[in-house]
Steps between C-alpha positions, in 0.01 A plus 500: 500500500575726206305552181603576141264734317465417134360751252184396312345696217150374576316542831506195727190343659496356849365156571512196725620160377247217531711229343774441245486199268634359171823698549387812312142556624359649817157599636500843660231714669531861378509742797309783334194306376517164686481305173695175461712479185738241356834654408822396332804479727812579293746361761731215436544211740268391779512828697370304803577789734267725297203266463332492839125568501423838647818666374468856374582541130538775243370452145537681171236479226670398173181557297540883511 
């Protein structure tokens, strides 16, 4: 398996996916503080291969 590294201006946060719902929303447990947050998923389509509970995710904070 190979990976493509994409540049991001903001630091990314690690988390674990709890569930994805309503196409653009997901509940994620943040790795650094253990808090559960609801986040926007900017992907198009169902992304079924990326929506299994327990999957590791990377998040960026758009509020900053």
